[in-house]
N, C-alpha and C positions, 0 to 999 in steps of 0.2 A: 443956150443951155448945152452943156457939154455932152457929146455923143456918149452913149452907153458903150462900155468896153465889152466886146463879145469875146468870150474865151472859147476858141474852137475846141470841139471834142476831139479827143484822140482817136485816130482811126484804129481798128481792130489790129492791124498789123503792128502798130507801135506797141499796144498793150501786149501783144503776143511776144515781141522782142524783149520786153522788160522782164519776163519771167527768168528765173535763174536756170541754168543748164540742167541742174539736178531735178528741179520740179518739172521742167518741160520733158526731160527723159522719162521720169515716172509717169507723167500724164500719157505720154505716147505708149509706154509699156502697158498701162492699164487698158488703153483703148485698142491695143493690138489684138486682132481677133484670134490669131494662132496662139498668142501667149495666153489669152483668156482660157482656151481649151487646155493648154499645157498646164496652167496653174491649177485648173479644176482637177485634172487627172493627178497632178503631183500632190495636191492637198489631200485627195482621197488616199493615195499611197502612204503618205506620211501619217494620217489618222490610223489607217490600218496597221501600220508598223508600230505606232505608239500603243494602241490598245489591242494588240495582238492576243494577249492572254485572256481579254474579255471576249473577244470575237470568236476565237477558235474554241469549238466545243470539246476537242480532245487534245491530248498531248501529241505533238507532231512526230515524235520518235518512238512512241509506245505502240506495239502491235496490239490489235484488238482481235483476240481469237474467237470471239463469239460472233463475228461477221464473216461474210462470204468474201473469198479472195477475188480481187479485181471486180468487185460488185459495181454496177453502173450507178450513176447519180440517182439519189433517192430523196424526194422532197414530198412530205405529206400533203401539201396543198396541191400537188400535181399528180396525185394518185398513188403515192407510195403507201404500202399497207401500214395501218396504224400500229400493229404489233412488231413492226420491223424498225430498227434504229434508223434515224434520219442521217444520211450522209449526202451532203448537198452536191459534192463532186465525186461520190463514190469513194472506193477504197483501192489501195494500190496492191502490188504483188506481195507485199509483206504485211498485209492486213492492217495498214495504217490509214487514218482518215486523210483524204487527199486535200480537202478543203482546209483543214488545220495546217497542213504542210505548205500549202500555197500561201496562206496567211502569214505564217511565220517566215516564209521565204522572203517577203518584202522587207523585213528588218535587215536580213543578211545582204540584200541587194544594194540597199541604201548605204549600209556600212562599207560595202566593197567599193562602190562608186565614189563616196566622199573620202575614204581613206586613201585609195590609190591616187586620185587626182590631187588631194592635198599634198601628198608626198612628191608627186611629179612637179607640181607648181612651185613648191618650196625649193627643191633642189634645182630644177631647171630655171626658175627665176633668178636664183643666186648665180648660177653659172652664166646665164645670159647677161645679167647686170654687170658682172665683173669683166666679161669678155668685151661687151660694148663700151664700157666706160674706160677701161685701161687699154684696150687695143693691143698692138704689137704682137709679139710671139705668143703671149697668153691667149689672145683672141684666136689666133690661128690654130693653136693646140686644141682648144675647147671646141671651136666650130667644126674643125676637120673631124674630131671624135663624134660630134653629133652628126655630121654627114654620113660617117660610116654606119652609125646606128640606124639612121633613117634609110639607108640603102636596103635593109632587110625588111620584109613585111612584119609588121608589129606582132601579129599572132604567131607567125612561125618563130620569131625571136623569143617570144614568151614561152612557147612550148620548149625551145631549146634550154632556156634558163631553168624552167621548172624540171626538165629532165635531168639536169645536172645537180640542182639542189635537192630534188626528190619531190614527189607528189604531196600535196597538202595546201590547205587554204592560205596559210601565211605565205608560203613560197609562191603561190600563185598571185597573191597581192603584191609581193615584192617584184615579181616579174612583170606584171602589168604596169605598175608604177614606173619601173625602170625604163621600159620601152616607151613610155609617154613623155619622158624628160626632154628629149631633143626638140619636140614640138613647142614646149613653153620656153625653152632656152632660145630658140631662134626668134620667137615672138617678143620676148623681152629685150634681146639684143637690138632688133630692128627699131624698137621704141626708143631705147636708150641712144641710138645713133642719130635719131631724128630730133631728140630733145636737148642733148648735152651742149649743143652749140647755140641755143637760143639766147636771147638777150637777157632774160631774167636769170638764167644760169650763169652767164658771164658776169653780170652784176653781183651775184652772190659770191662768185669766186674772187672778184676784185675786192670785195669787203672782207675777205680773209676767211671764208667758209672752208672747213676741211673737206677733204675728199670724200670721206664717209658721209658727212652731213649733206654734201651736194647730192651724192648718189641716192641716199635713202630718204632725204627729206624734200629735195627739190626735183629730182629726176625720175626716181622709181615710181612715185605715186601716179605718174602719167600712164604707166603700163598697167594699172589695176583694171581699167575698163576693158581692154581687150583680153586680159587674163580671165576676168570673170565670165565674159562671154564664151571664150574658148573652153574655159573649164566646165561650164555648163554643158556644152555639147560633148566634152570629153567624158563626162560621167556616163552618158549613154553608151559610148564606145567601151568604157571600162567594164560595165555591167555585161555587155555582149561578150567581151573577151573572157570574162570570169565564167560566164555560162558555158562558153565553148571549151575552156579548160576542164571544167567540171564534167562536161559531156564526154570528154575524152578520158576521164579518169585521173586527171592531173591536178584538179582543184580541190574542192570540198569532198570530204570523205563521208560515206554512209555512217549513221543515219541522219546527217545534217540536212535540214530542210532547205536546200538550195535548188533554184529552179533548173539550172543547167544540169545538175546531178540527177534530178527527177526525170528529166528528159532522157539522159544517158541510161538510167536504170530501166526505163520502160520503152526504150526505142524498138524492142522486138514485139511490143503489144499495140503498134500503131493500127493494125487491121482488126484484131479481135477485141480490143479494149481501147478505142481511140481517145476516150476521155482522159486517160492517164498522161498523154502528151499534149492534149489540146489545151487543158487549163493552165499548166505551167508555161506553155508557149504563148498563150494569150496574155499571161501576166508579164512575161518579158517584153512582148511587142508593145503593151500599153506603157510600161514603165520607160522604155527607150523612146517611144513616141512623145511622152510627156516632157522629157528633158530636151528633146530636139526642138519641140515647139517653143518651150521657154527660151532656149538658147537663140533660136531664130528671132523671136520677139525682142529679146534684149539686144541683139546685134542691130536690128532695125531701129530700135528706140534710142540706142546710143550713137548712131551714125549721124554726124552733124550735116552730112550732105542731104539727108532726108528731112531736115528740119523744115517744117512749114508744110509738108505734104502729108496727106491723109494715108494711112496705112490700111 
């Protein structure tokens, strides 16, 4: 009688290796502890920004003259008088509900971060792609210009640009996006230089692919992963820079509910009414923390050197 053919079971390592890189990266990202906390905080921030008109009890820019100026937080469940209007975070120096302003500030912070970094990635990515692919004098001109820009502290350069253009939220966004361009240009250029001489690119070139097709269809997609990771971390930096410019009076203008502007308006009340700077400051901290944790998780999940290790 013929011996029965035994089919050995595949070890776990082989099954692990059969997963596609995208599925494996997503699995690692979901299991990343820091990323879990970051996504939780970021999810809350997005929900608050979307449903801000439903969550905020008052208009964030309209003074409430029937309330006390700089009144402390008042919550009925915690002993606030029933005949007094409930202001969870209190009111500011202009008789406005602070809770409503913090809630609407989440919308502006997300818009600032996404707008500035999208602009920087688009412009910086194109400059870095052409510099890395074409090389020669164009590479030297673009990268030496990027080196000059990176020689200045980003916040000081943004302050100088806004001082020239004039204060305002739009000019502040342009300045923050402009000073962020060199980071993404250098990142894309480094990726292009490491990919453009690989075998599959040489094969496409031998088959007659055009330069634009090679750059945008074969080479540039390899730069998307580091761009996404760096962009996620860059959003946190952009939010901080925008808050700093508004704090100095160069960004958002009153009565815009922007967290940095709120800190700047109430910086003299830090001792007699600390809640006016505490709540906007905590909002900035949690937002920046959320993007940093998500960015760290994405970096670890997409790093092939960490594949097979528990995070």
